[in-house]
N, C-alpha and C positions, 0 to 999 in steps of 0.2 A: 710932791706935785710932779707930775710928769714934761719933760721937756725933749721934743723933738727933732733937729737938726740934718738940715738933709744938707749935703759937700757937693756938686758937682765941678768931676775933677773923671781924671781918662781911666786910671790909677785908682778904681774903690776897689776895688774883691784885692790889690797888692795892700793898701791902708788897710782893708779887714782879713787881712793874714796878720800882718805886723802890728797892730795893736792891739786885735785882740788874747795874746799872753798876756797884757799886762795888766788883764780885766783882775780885781780883788771881791768880787761884788760886800755884801756882809746886809745888814741891818738893816742901816743906814743909806747907803747911797745901790744901786742897779747901774749895768751898767752893758747896750747890745747895741753890738752894729751889724745891722743889714748890706748891701747891694741891692741894689732896683735900678735896673738899667746903668744909664752914667754916674744913677751918684751912690754915694758912698751916707746909708742914718745913720746917725747915732741916740742912743735911746736912751738920756738919765733920768731912773728917775729920784728923787730922797724927797729927805725930807724938811735939811736947813738952805735956805738960798743958795746962802754962799756958798755952803758948797758944791750946788753944785754948780754952780756959775765956775770955782774956782778949777776944775774937771774943764767945763765945754772949752774956758782960756784953754789950755796946756793940750785936747787936742792937735783944734785948732791949730792954736804955735806952729804944733810938731810936721801939720798934716803943710799950713804955709811954706816954711821951710825948706820938708819932702818935694814942693814941686816947683816951687826957685832950685833945687839943683836939679830936676828934670828934667 
């Protein structure tokens, strides 16, 4: 199962640089960050829907907190 999320933000490049070091890919989960104009693209691929949901919720929470601070 592969999920692609587009997050519209002014700081897409900063988010990519700050969140990329936290990625720990393994055989169950693969995560990629890309910047597309003003969008941060998060690609999550995995076998377990629950793990994918947890990862997406974590990243979206972090992005929302940082957006509120800036």
